[in-house]
C-alpha positions as a Python dict, from the first residue, in 0.01 Angstrom:
ca = {
    (1, 'M'): (0, 0, 0),
    (2, 'A'): (-214, 264, -182),
    (3, 'V'): (108, 466, -241),
    (4, 'H'): (292, 160, -379),
    (5, 'R'): (-3, 63, -613),
    (6, 'A'): (-14, 408, -758),
    (7, 'V'): (133, 429, -1108),
    (8, 'G'): (401, 683, -1120),
    (9, 'V'): (511, 845, -1431),
    (10, 'H'): (865, 975, -1381),
    (11, 'T'): (909, 1148, -1723),
    (12, 'A'): (639, 1342, -1915),
    (13, 'R'): (570, 1272, -2278),
    (14, 'E'): (799, 1453, -2511),
    (15, 'D'): (623, 1401, -2841),
    (16, 'V'): (554, 1691, -3075),
    (17, 'V'): (202, 1731, -2969),
    (18, 'R'): (278, 1797, -2600),
    (19, 'A'): (630, 1926, -2610),
    (20, 'R'): (653, 2284, -2498),
    (21, 'P'): (945, 2507, -2624),
    (22, 'S'): (1199, 2628, -2360),
    (23, 'K'): (1279, 2986, -2286),
    (24, 'R'): (1627, 2946, -2431),
    (25, 'R'): (1474, 2833, -2764),
    (26, 'L'): (1235, 3147, -2752),
    (27, 'V'): (1538, 3375, -2692),
    (28, 'A'): (1728, 3224, -2989),
    (29, 'E'): (1432, 3244, -3217),
    (30, 'V'): (1371, 3600, -3140),
    (31, 'T'): (1742, 3678, -3184),
    (32, 'L'): (1746, 3499, -3536),
    (33, 'L'): (1419, 3688, -3629),
    (34, 'A'): (1582, 4022, -3560),
    (35, 'V'): (1895, 3927, -3775),
    (36, 'A'): (1660, 3802, -4049),
    (37, 'V'): (1450, 4122, -4047),
    (38, 'G'): (1771, 4330, -4052),
    (39, 'A'): (1903, 4149, -4363),
    (40, 'V'): (1574, 4174, -4541),
    (41, 'L'): (1533, 4552, -4474),
    (42, 'T'): (1908, 4609, -4575),
    (43, 'L'): (1866, 4415, -4910),
    (44, 'R'): (1531, 4595, -4990),
    (45, 'T'): (1688, 4936, -4922),
    (46, 'R'): (2032, 4912, -5031),
    (47, 'G'): (2048, 4630, -5286),
    (48, 'T'): (2292, 4328, -5309),
    (49, 'S'): (2596, 4541, -5256),
    (50, 'A'): (2679, 4880, -5108),
    (51, 'D'): (2802, 5178, -5320),
    (52, 'G'): (3161, 5113, -5428),
    (53, 'D'): (3163, 4774, -5276),
    (54, 'P'): (3111, 4510, -5555),
    (55, 'T'): (3168, 4218, -5307),
    (56, 'G'): (2847, 4277, -5130),
    (57, 'D'): (2750, 4201, -4764),
    (58, 'E'): (2753, 3854, -4614),
    (59, 'L'): (2444, 3918, -4393),
    (60, 'V'): (2253, 4041, -4690),
    (61, 'S'): (2373, 3743, -4900),
    (62, 'L'): (2214, 3508, -4634),
    (63, 'A'): (1870, 3681, -4640),
    (64, 'P'): (1697, 3404, -4845),
    (65, 'V'): (1831, 3129, -4605),
    (66, 'L'): (1753, 3345, -4286),
    (67, 'V'): (1390, 3380, -4412),
    (68, 'A'): (1369, 3016, -4471),
    (69, 'V'): (1504, 2929, -4111),
    (70, 'I'): (1249, 3164, -3954),
    (71, 'A'): (968, 3005, -4162),
    (72, 'A'): (1083, 2670, -4058),
    (73, 'L'): (1088, 2762, -3694),
    (74, 'V'): (737, 2900, -3725),
    (75, 'L'): (617, 2577, -3890),
    (76, 'V'): (777, 2368, -3623),
    (77, 'R'): (573, 2554, -3366),
    (78, 'L'): (249, 2529, -3569),
    (79, 'Y'): (309, 2155, -3657),
    (80, 'P'): (120, 2023, -3338),
    (81, 'L'): (-193, 2239, -3404),
    (82, 'P'): (-334, 2048, -3713),
    (83, 'L'): (-248, 1708, -3540),
    (84, 'R'): (-441, 1814, -3224),
    (85, 'G'): (-739, 1935, -3417),
    (86, 'L'): (-752, 1615, -3615),
    (87, 'A'): (-699, 1373, -3318),
    (88, 'R'): (-1067, 1385, -3194),
    (89, 'P'): (-1229, 1352, -3543),
    (90, 'A'): (-979, 1057, -3620),
    (91, 'R'): (-1126, 864, -3325),
    (92, 'R'): (-1465, 837, -3494),
    (93, 'M'): (-1330, 720, -3814),
    (94, 'R'): (-1400, 345, -3927),
    (95, 'G'): (-1095, 122, -3946),
    (96, 'V'): (-770, 167, -3750),
    (97, 'V'): (-535, 286, -4023),
    (98, 'G'): (-626, 649, -4010),
    (99, 'P'): (-655, 706, -3644),
    (100, 'L'): (-333, 503, -3569),
    (101, 'S'): (-129, 673, -3834),
    (102, 'L'): (-246, 1018, -3701),
    (103, 'A'): (-168, 915, -3337),
    (104, 'R'): (186, 793, -3440),
    (105, 'A'): (250, 1127, -3631),
    (106, 'G'): (148, 1310, -3315),
    (107, 'R'): (340, 1107, -3073),
    (108, 'A'): (672, 1099, -3260),
    (109, 'G'): (956, 1234, -3067),
    (110, 'G'): (1043, 1603, -3066),
    (111, 'S'): (1363, 1517, -3263),
    (112, 'T'): (1169, 1414, -3548),
    (113, 'V'): (1065, 1774, -3627),
    (114, 'L'): (1439, 1893, -3651),
    (115, 'P'): (1469, 1748, -4004),
    (116, 'L'): (1193, 1993, -4093),
    (117, 'L'): (1421, 2279, -4039),
    (118, 'A'): (1665, 2128, -4294),
    (119, 'L'): (1396, 2023, -4538),
    (120, 'L'): (1230, 2356, -4551),
    (121, 'T'): (1544, 2550, -4583),
    (122, 'A'): (1664, 2327, -4857),
    (123, 'L'): (1329, 2348, -5049),
    (124, 'T'): (1330, 2727, -5019),
    (125, 'T'): (1686, 2747, -5149),
    (126, 'A'): (1609, 2520, -5451),
    (127, 'A'): (1295, 2716, -5545),
    (128, 'F'): (1479, 3061, -5486),
    (129, 'G'): (1767, 2949, -5706),
    (130, 'G'): (1535, 2807, -5965),
    (131, 'S'): (1345, 3137, -5984),
    (132, 'V'): (1665, 3318, -6019),
    (133, 'L'): (1773, 3113, -6311),
    (134, 'T'): (1427, 3148, -6480),
    (135, 'G'): (1444, 3533, -6440),
    (136, 'V'): (1789, 3528, -6597),
    (137, 'T'): (1679, 3331, -6900),
    (138, 'D'): (1360, 3556, -6934),
    (139, 'A'): (1582, 3868, -6912),
    (140, 'R'): (1820, 3737, -7195),
    (141, 'E'): (1516, 3677, -7408),
    (142, 'R'): (1382, 4015, -7343),
    (143, 'A'): (1701, 4175, -7415),
    (144, 'A'): (1735, 3983, -7746),
    (145, 'V'): (1384, 4107, -7845),
    (146, 'F'): (1491, 4448, -7770),
    (147, 'A'): (1810, 4409, -7990),
    (148, 'V'): (1634, 4246, -8287),
    (149, 'G'): (1267, 4339, -8275),
    (150, 'A'): (1162, 3990, -8385),
    (151, 'D'): (1275, 3626, -8404),
    (152, 'A'): (1485, 3743, -8704),
    (153, 'R'): (1566, 4083, -8868),
    (154, 'V'): (1677, 4152, -9229),
    (155, 'E'): (1816, 4497, -9292),
    (156, 'N'): (2008, 4681, -9576),
    (157, 'L'): (1786, 4540, -9856),
    (158, 'A'): (1892, 4639, -10206),
    (159, 'E'): (1669, 4873, -10378),
    (160, 'G'): (1660, 4666, -10692),
    (161, 'A'): (1585, 4331, -10516),
    (162, 'T'): (1240, 4181, -10618),
    (163, 'D'): (1033, 3921, -10452),
    (164, 'V'): (1254, 3913, -10136),
    (165, 'E'): (969, 3910, -9906),
    (166, 'E'): (819, 3611, -10070),
    (167, 'R'): (1149, 3427, -10073),
    (168, 'V'): (1184, 3492, -9698),
    (169, 'R'): (833, 3364, -9643),
    (170, 'R'): (931, 3027, -9799),
    (171, 'A'): (1243, 3007, -9593),
    (172, 'P'): (1220, 2710, -9323),
    (173, 'G'): (1094, 2806, -8992),
    (174, 'V'): (934, 3135, -9098),
    (175, 'E'): (576, 3196, -9004),
    (176, 'D'): (527, 3553, -9095),
    (177, 'V'): (704, 3852, -9243),
    (178, 'T'): (631, 4217, -9167),
    (179, 'P'): (798, 4474, -9409),
    (180, 'V'): (914, 4805, -9277),
    (181, 'K'): (1060, 5125, -9432),
    (182, 'V'): (1310, 5289, -9188),
    (183, 'S'): (1467, 5625, -9196),
    (184, 'Y'): (1717, 5699, -8935),
    (185, 'F'): (1777, 6071, -9020),
    (186, 'A'): (1421, 6205, -9029),
    (187, 'L'): (1345, 6552, -8890),
    (188, 'A'): (1045, 6604, -8649),
    (189, 'G'): (1025, 6978, -8630),
    (190, 'N'): (1400, 7048, -8577),
    (191, 'Q'): (1483, 6742, -8392),
    (192, 'R'): (1638, 6426, -8558),
    (193, 'V'): (1441, 6107, -8511),
    (194, 'S'): (1408, 5758, -8641),
    (195, 'L'): (1098, 5688, -8849),
    (196, 'A'): (943, 5373, -8968),
    (197, 'G'): (666, 5322, -9212),
    (198, 'V'): (466, 4997, -9161),
    (199, 'E'): (150, 4839, -9243),
    (200, 'P'): (-63, 4890, -8940),
    (201, 'D'): (-237, 4556, -8910),
    (202, 'A'): (67, 4342, -8958),
    (203, 'Y'): (282, 4568, -8746),
    (204, 'A'): (20, 4573, -8457),
    (205, 'A'): (14, 4195, -8459),
    (206, 'L'): (401, 4168, -8447),
    (207, 'S'): (401, 4404, -8155),
    (208, 'D'): (138, 4213, -7965),
    (209, 'R'): (301, 3873, -8019),
    (210, 'L'): (640, 4022, -7879),
    (211, 'D'): (443, 4171, -7581),
    (212, 'G'): (626, 4492, -7635),
    (213, 'G'): (480, 4826, -7775),
    (214, 'A'): (130, 4676, -7856),
    (215, 'F'): (-117, 4923, -7995),
    (216, 'D'): (-448, 4940, -8176),
    (217, 'A'): (-381, 4921, -8557),
    (218, 'D'): (-688, 5145, -8633),
    (219, 'T'): (-533, 5443, -8453),
    (220, 'L'): (-239, 5425, -8684),
    (221, 'K'): (-412, 5397, -9019),
    (222, 'A'): (-388, 5715, -9237),
    (223, 'D'): (-730, 5826, -9365),
    (224, 'G'): (-608, 6060, -9627),
    (225, 'E'): (-641, 6381, -9441),
    (226, 'D'): (-359, 6632, -9407),
    (227, 'T'): (-230, 6503, -9064),
    (228, 'V'): (-87, 6147, -9047),
    (229, 'P'): (-139, 5971, -8715),
    (230, 'A'): (178, 5856, -8555),
    (231, 'L'): (310, 5620, -8278),
    (232, 'G'): (569, 5821, -8092),
    (233, 'S'): (813, 5779, -7801),
    (234, 'P'): (753, 5947, -7475),
    (235, 'A'): (1011, 6226, -7530),
    (236, 'L'): (849, 6328, -7869),
    (237, 'A'): (504, 6309, -7711),
    (238, 'E'): (614, 6530, -7425),
    (239, 'R'): (766, 6788, -7678),
    (240, 'F'): (477, 6806, -7929),
    (241, 'G'): (177, 6699, -7720),
    (242, 'D'): (-132, 6680, -7936),
    (243, 'D'): (-15, 6947, -8175),
    (244, 'P'): (49, 6862, -8540),
    (245, 'F'): (427, 6908, -8643),
    (246, 'P'): (634, 6883, -8977),
    (247, 'V'): (824, 6565, -9066),
    (248, 'I'): (1103, 6566, -9332),
    (249, 'L'): (1254, 6244, -9447),
    (250, 'D'): (1616, 6201, -9584),
    (251, 'D'): (1476, 6135, -9940),
    (252, 'G'): (1291, 6461, -9946),
    (253, 'D'): (934, 6328, -9854),
    (254, 'S'): (750, 6549, -9597),
    (255, 'F'): (418, 6549, -9428),
    (256, 'T'): (243, 6673, -9102),
    (257, 'A'): (226, 6408, -8834),
    (258, 'Q'): (46, 6407, -8494),
    (259, 'V'): (127, 6166, -8201),
    (260, 'V'): (-194, 5964, -8131),
    (261, 'A'): (-25, 5679, -7912),
    (262, 'V'): (290, 5680, -7707),
    (263, 'R'): (514, 5370, -7648),
    (264, 'T'): (856, 5337, -7471),
    (265, 'W'): (963, 5068, -7728),
    (266, 'T'): (860, 4949, -8063),
    (267, 'P'): (1004, 4648, -8273),
    (268, 'A'): (1120, 4840, -8575),
    (269, 'L'): (1319, 5102, -8402),
    (270, 'G'): (1397, 5008, -8037),
    (271, 'A'): (1377, 5249, -7753),
    (272, 'D'): (1519, 5574, -7906),
    (273, 'D'): (1325, 5879, -8012),
    (274, 'F'): (1117, 5729, -8299),
    (275, 'L'): (792, 5787, -8500),
    (276, 'V'): (592, 5494, -8645),
    (277, 'V'): (340, 5581, -8929),
    (278, 'D'): (124, 5418, -9178),
    (279, 'G'): (333, 5331, -9476),
    (280, 'S'): (66, 5434, -9719),
    (281, 'A'): (133, 5794, -9605),
    (282, 'L'): (479, 5788, -9735),
    (283, 'R'): (538, 5931, -10097),
    (284, 'A'): (666, 5601, -10224),
    (285, 'G'): (474, 5375, -9976),
    (286, 'L'): (660, 5055, -9851),
    (287, 'E'): (804, 4950, -10175),
    (288, 'P'): (1073, 4874, -10160),
    (289, 'P'): (1106, 4782, -9793),
    (290, 'T'): (1445, 4871, -9626),
    (291, 'G'): (1403, 4585, -9379),
    (292, 'L'): (1196, 4263, -9284),
    (293, 'L'): (1091, 4155, -8925),
    (294, 'V'): (1050, 3773, -8942),
    (295, 'T'): (867, 3562, -8676),
    (296, 'G'): (864, 3193, -8647),
    (297, 'D'): (1003, 2889, -8462),
    (298, 'H'): (1385, 2865, -8519),
    (299, 'P'): (1421, 3042, -8854),
    (300, 'D'): (1698, 2911, -9058),
    (301, 'A'): (1972, 3170, -9078),
    (302, 'A'): (2144, 2998, -9387),
    (303, 'A'): (1815, 2990, -9583),
    (304, 'L'): (1746, 3351, -9496),
    (305, 'R'): (2082, 3476, -9607),
    (306, 'K'): (2031, 3285, -9932),
    (307, 'A'): (1697, 3447, -9982),
    (308, 'V'): (1793, 3798, -9921),
    (309, 'G'): (2137, 3806, -10086),
    (310, 'D'): (2491, 3877, -9974),
    (311, 'D'): (2439, 4258, -9928),
    (312, 'A'): (2167, 4226, -9674),
    (313, 'Q'): (2226, 4173, -9292),
    (314, 'V'): (2052, 3894, -9107),
    (315, 'R'): (2042, 3890, -8726),
    (316, 'L'): (1860, 3621, -8524),
    (317, 'R'): (1718, 3642, -8179),
    (318, 'S'): (1882, 3312, -8072),
    (319, 'D'): (2220, 3433, -8182),
    (320, 'V'): (2183, 3754, -7965),
    (321, 'V'): (2083, 3537, -7668),
    (322, 'A'): (2380, 3302, -7717),
    (323, 'A'): (2620, 3606, -7743),
    (324, 'T'): (2457, 3777, -7432),
    (325, 'V'): (2691, 3598, -7199),
    (326, 'E'): (3055, 3710, -7249),
    (327, 'S'): (3221, 3763, -6907),
    (328, 'P'): (3301, 3546, -6616),
    (329, 'L'): (3043, 3741, -6403),
    (330, 'Q'): (2744, 3610, -6604),
    (331, 'T'): (2862, 3246, -6633),
    (332, 'G'): (2990, 3249, -6274),
    (333, 'A'): (2690, 3395, -6115),
    (334, 'E'): (2461, 3166, -6315),
    (335, 'R'): (2658, 2850, -6210),
    (336, 'V'): (2641, 2956, -5834),
    (337, 'Y'): (2258, 2996, -5864),
    (338, 'A'): (2234, 2660, -6037),
    (339, 'A'): (2451, 2483, -5780),
    (340, 'A'): (2248, 2649, -5493),
    (341, 'A'): (1929, 2509, -5661),
    (342, 'A'): (2070, 2152, -5714),
    (343, 'A'): (2237, 2154, -5364),
    (344, 'G'): (1903, 2263, -5208),
    (345, 'A'): (1707, 1982, -5386),
    (346, 'A'): (1984, 1738, -5291),
    (347, 'Y'): (1981, 1830, -4926),
    (348, 'A'): (1597, 1813, -4923),
    (349, 'A'): (1595, 1456, -5059),
    (350, 'L'): (1885, 1363, -4820),
    (351, 'A'): (1714, 1508, -4508),
    (352, 'L'): (1381, 1327, -4605),
    (353, 'L'): (1567, 1003, -4660),
    (354, 'L'): (1752, 1005, -4344),
    (355, 'T'): (1444, 1081, -4147),
    (356, 'L'): (1258, 793, -4291),
    (357, 'L'): (1542, 556, -4265),
    (358, 'R'): (1600, 645, -3898),
    (359, 'A'): (1241, 533, -3827),
    (360, 'A'): (1263, 218, -4033),
    (361, 'P'): (1341, -31, -3754),
    (362, 'E'): (1068, 97, -3534),
    (363, 'R'): (823, 92, -3828),
    (364, 'A'): (923, -260, -3903),
    (365, 'A'): (858, -381, -3564),
    (366, 'L'): (523, -202, -3542),
    (367, 'L'): (404, -376, -3861),
    (368, 'A'): (528, -711, -3732),
    (369, 'R'): (316, -674, -3417),
    (370, 'L'): (17, -530, -3593),
    (371, 'R'): (15, -820, -3849),
    (372, 'T'): (-26, -1068, -3563),
    (373, 'M'): (-337, -877, -3488),
    (374, 'G'): (-481, -899, -3831),
    (375, 'L'): (-339, -600, -4017),
    (376, 'T'): (-303, -677, -4378),
    (377, 'R'): (-8, -579, -4606),
    (378, 'A'): (-219, -321, -4791),
    (379, 'Q'): (-325, -172, -4457),
    (380, 'G'): (39, -166, -4329),
    (381, 'R'): (134, 15, -4644),
    (382, 'R'): (-135, 282, -4607),
    (383, 'L'): (-32, 313, -4233),
    (384, 'L'): (339, 405, -4315),
    (385, 'I'): (240, 648, -4589),
    (386, 'L'): (-23, 816, -4384),
    (387, 'E'): (219, 854, -4094),
    (388, 'S'): (485, 1005, -4296),
    (389, 'L'): (252, 1242, -4499),
    (390, 'P'): (184, 1512, -4227),
    (391, 'Q'): (549, 1622, -4204),
    (392, 'A'): (622, 1587, -4577),
    (393, 'V'): (308, 1781, -4667),
    (394, 'L'): (379, 2051, -4411),
    (395, 'A'): (740, 2075, -4560),
    (396, 'A'): (626, 2085, -4917),
    (397, 'V'): (352, 2357, -4866),
    (398, 'G'): (572, 2552, -4620),
    (399, 'G'): (871, 2529, -4850),
    (400, 'A'): (663, 2656, -5152),
    (401, 'L'): (505, 2949, -4966),
    (402, 'T'): (825, 3035, -4789),
    (403, 'A'): (1015, 3055, -5136),
    (404, 'W'): (726, 3260, -5268),
    (405, 'A'): (727, 3484, -4969),
    (406, 'A'): (1119, 3531, -4973),
    (407, 'I'): (1109, 3622, -5342),
    (408, 'R'): (831, 3887, -5280),
    (409, 'L'): (1033, 4026, -4986),
    (410, 'L'): (1369, 4030, -5154),
    (411, 'A'): (1273, 4120, -5511),
    (412, 'P'): (1311, 4481, -5471),
    (413, 'G'): (1660, 4464, -5366),
    (414, 'I'): (1766, 4207, -5632),
    (415, 'D'): (1863, 4329, -6002),
    (416, 'L'): (1927, 4041, -6235),
    (417, 'T'): (2029, 4268, -6518),
    (418, 'T'): (2398, 4238, -6457),
    (419, 'V'): (2367, 3861, -6405),
    (420, 'A'): (2169, 3824, -6719),
    (421, 'V'): (2321, 4031, -6971),
    (422, 'A'): (2680, 4146, -7035),
    (423, 'A'): (2792, 4515, -7031),
    (424, 'G'): (2697, 4695, -7337),
    (425, 'A'): (2392, 4468, -7426),
    (426, 'P'): (2076, 4623, -7517),
    (427, 'A'): (1891, 4738, -7211),
    (428, 'A'): (1562, 4575, -7145),
    (429, 'G'): (1474, 4779, -6829),
    (430, 'R'): (1552, 4658, -6483),
    (431, 'V'): (1509, 4295, -6437),
    (432, 'L'): (1360, 4209, -6101),
    (433, 'L'): (1331, 3873, -5947),
    (434, 'R'): (998, 3694, -5974),
    (435, 'A'): (850, 3381, -5850),
    (436, 'D'): (855, 3098, -6103),
    (437, 'Q'): (577, 2844, -6046),
    (438, 'L'): (760, 2553, -6176),
    (439, 'S'): (1048, 2619, -5947),
    (440, 'L'): (816, 2648, -5651),
    (441, 'L'): (604, 2333, -5722),
    (442, 'V'): (852, 2076, -5852),
    (443, 'P'): (1063, 2048, -5544),
    (444, 'A'): (743, 2053, -5324),
    (445, 'L'): (576, 1771, -5520),
    (446, 'A'): (909, 1579, -5543),
    (447, 'V'): (937, 1571, -5164),
    (448, 'V'): (574, 1429, -5115),
    (449, 'A'): (624, 1184, -5395),
    (450, 'L'): (957, 1071, -5242),
    (451, 'T'): (801, 1029, -4908),
    (452, 'V'): (523, 810, -5042),
    (453, 'G'): (766, 605, -5243),
    (454, 'V'): (1001, 543, -4948),
    (455, 'A'): (723, 462, -4707),
    (456, 'A'): (565, 210, -4965),
    (457, 'A'): (907, 46, -5017),
    (458, 'Q'): (961, 23, -4638),
    (459, 'A'): (622, -160, -4610),
    (460, 'W'): (695, -396, -4894),
    (461, 'W'): (1042, -473, -4759),
    (462, 'S'): (903, -546, -4410),
    (463, 'G'): (647, -779, -4539),
    (464, 'R'): (905, -957, -4761),
    (465, 'R'): (1130, -1013, -4454),
    (466, 'G'): (871, -1164, -4243),
    (467, 'A'): (774, -1099, -3874),
    (468, 'V'): (964, -1357, -3689),
    (469, 'R'): (1278, -1152, -3632),
    (470, 'E'): (1109, -837, -3526),
    (471, 'L'): (892, -1033, -3271),
    (472, 'R'): (1201, -1166, -3089),
    (473, 'A'): (1219, -940, -2786),
    (474, 'G'): (1570, -1034, -2680),
    (475, 'D'): (1738, -962, -3016),
    (476, 'A'): (1956, -666, -3053),
    (477, 'R'): (1838, -421, -3320),
}
């Protein structure tokens, strides 16, 4: 009799808290980890394509996805730990909503964590693709700044033109104008260089605003002594060091200069061998200037051309950005990354919706039974939201962290220069992939918001339908 009265449990609980991964799963995970490590190391050391092979390597191309899958597997293993840790404190909470929602999240079937793999991989892909697109946009803006030196550039001003600077200042969209006097055939010692005479304060402010070649204006100001301080390129600084050297301009003006600051790029002259000096040290000063560097939000090209006359040349940074993409390589690669980001976001939303809809009948039945015990509609809504949040928050936080880690791991092997700018465009240095905060946070926050919205909608719809049908034990679902 005692044997017959004993309660026998034929199958163990298979919820996410008590489930134990099998040895086969462990072997599969270790194998996948080894493949992912190989792909990451290959990408970091060799880049996206081997020498002479522009098509690239399929395994290397899968590196971001492999990193996301490995992170998802790790999170699936870690998922029960916070639920176990919160189970005991939750029992001491007042009310039933908190403990019940946490208990249901922990006792969900093991299959409910499978969508976490798809969700985290999709989030990582979306954030990775968004960061690539942001990097490409920044690279094009940087290349345009290297080409123009400001938001707009006016060159070849006529010597007899008067009040050109004031007319340009009054043009729509113009905030500030920096006059420069450029000579492309100056001699520093016996080496030909490009030289620009500038007003130190205005030019230093321009360089600082463009985040390139910034310097202290006081170091460039001429004090009337025999030696004129100069801002120089690295090649000139290496050749002359701290020693003074003679400078002869193409108009016959000459003086002795000394490099006091070194920059790899400067707005007026680009990245070639250059010298920048105080315009007051020139024999004729800055009048008349040979060019104007214009800053402002969307300067009007037509108004600028009208202000400077037909002989002058006007270049806008926005025009250079628009002309940067000229080959199918740039447009095609950008569309691929945009499609990857959009597909990742769509798959993340789809995985989340399917997971929540799969559990909808069970949740509706639960709410119906609990309402017979006095559970209010507001409590039911909170119950469904709190039950859904652990997996959604884990996926959101894990997706953002995984995307950030994937970008940090893979950035040394990914050069966005060929994707961002066309061949022959001004070089702005090697453009590396970097994490974009907006691309990391927006998909993650969207997952949490979608989870809350779907759970609230389920609770509202269950309350609207009533509990009679859900309580009929014999009805087929």
